[in-house]
Rosetta silent file (secondary structure, phi, psi, omega in degrees, C-alpha in Angstrom):
SEQUENCE: XXXXXXXXXXXXXXXXXXXXXXXXXXXXXXXXXXXXXXXXXXXXX
SCORE:     score description
SCORE:     0.000 S_00000001
   1 L     0.000  131.006  179.329  101.050   31.298  176.293 S_00000001
   2 L   -92.999  169.128  178.218  104.823   31.028  176.910 S_00000001
   3 H   -65.034  -28.837  178.842  107.462   30.384  174.275 S_00000001
   4 H   -67.545  -25.982  175.963  107.873   26.899  175.728 S_00000001
   5 H   -70.184  -24.794 -176.318  104.211   26.163  174.765 S_00000001
   6 H   -96.476   -9.556 -177.095  105.011   26.905  171.155 S_00000001
   7 L  -107.342  126.647  179.144  108.276   24.850  170.912 S_00000001
   8 L   -59.582  144.004 -179.444  108.042   21.086  170.593 S_00000001
   9 H   -54.557  -35.672  178.608  109.496   19.151  173.502 S_00000001
  10 H   -61.830  -33.328  179.125  111.957   17.379  171.260 S_00000001
  11 H   -77.104  -36.207  179.312  113.543   20.694  170.327 S_00000001
  12 H   -64.890  -27.521 -177.994  113.702   21.877  173.929 S_00000001
  13 L   -82.269   -7.960 -179.122  115.719   18.823  174.885 S_00000001
  14 L   -76.210  155.411  172.292  118.464   19.590  172.284 S_00000001
  15 L   -79.977  155.943  178.425  121.740   21.227  173.170 S_00000001
  16 L  -122.380  153.698  174.223  122.487   24.698  171.833 S_00000001
  17 L  -115.235  129.111  179.317  125.645   26.358  170.632 S_00000001
  18 L  -117.116  126.295  179.825  126.069   30.017  171.359 S_00000001
  19 L  -107.669  115.605 -178.213  128.713   31.989  169.467 S_00000001
  20 L  -111.018  126.156 -172.807  129.635   35.248  171.203 S_00000001
  21 L  -140.319  135.929  169.808  131.783   37.671  169.276 S_00000001
  22 L  -113.607  137.956 -174.730  133.159   41.163  169.737 S_00000001
  23 L   -69.308  -31.886 -176.991  134.694   42.706  166.563 S_00000001
  24 L  -147.329  165.749  179.903  137.756   44.245  168.168 S_00000001
  25 H   -63.816  -36.374  179.233  139.641   44.379  171.471 S_00000001
  26 H   -64.961  -35.389  175.553  138.443   47.964  171.998 S_00000001
  27 H   -63.811  -42.147  178.360  134.827   46.807  171.726 S_00000001
  28 H   -58.430  -39.553 -177.479  135.499   44.157  174.306 S_00000001
  29 H   -80.197  -28.514 -172.692  136.828   46.810  176.698 S_00000001
  30 H  -106.216  -19.667 -177.554  134.257   49.540  176.011 S_00000001
  31 L  -106.429   62.154 -175.853  131.003   47.717  175.293 S_00000001
  32 H   -67.691  -34.240  178.624  130.612   45.922  178.613 S_00000001
  33 H   -65.165  -44.287  177.384  126.841   46.084  178.560 S_00000001
  34 H   -61.882  -40.821 -179.904  126.688   44.454  175.128 S_00000001
  35 H   -62.679  -45.010 -178.154  129.182   41.825  176.296 S_00000001
  36 H   -61.346  -46.104 -179.549  127.017   41.056  179.398 S_00000001
  37 H   -60.196  -41.572 -178.424  123.866   40.717  177.310 S_00000001
  38 H   -64.836  -42.901  179.384  125.607   38.387  174.881 S_00000001
  39 H   -69.416  -27.748  176.939  126.869   36.142  177.655 S_00000001
  40 H   -66.668  -26.556  178.326  123.400   36.183  179.257 S_00000001
  41 H   -62.974  -26.621  177.532  122.133   34.524  176.056 S_00000001
  42 H   -62.740  -38.115  176.227  124.079   31.438  177.067 S_00000001
  43 H   -65.208  -39.625  179.790  121.813   31.108  180.099 S_00000001
  44 H   -65.486  -45.713 -178.713  118.748   31.484  177.911 S_00000001
  45 L   -66.549    0.000    0.000  119.932   28.861  175.457 S_00000001
């Protein structure tokens, strides 16, 4: 069973809002893997 089988179709057709946040400028520059994973969530949503 996939996650799509457990989520009603009406919910899957909704738009999503993704809020991506890094706490400081140094985190943005040093945590590139975390940043990449956060932005990948946009594709999942």
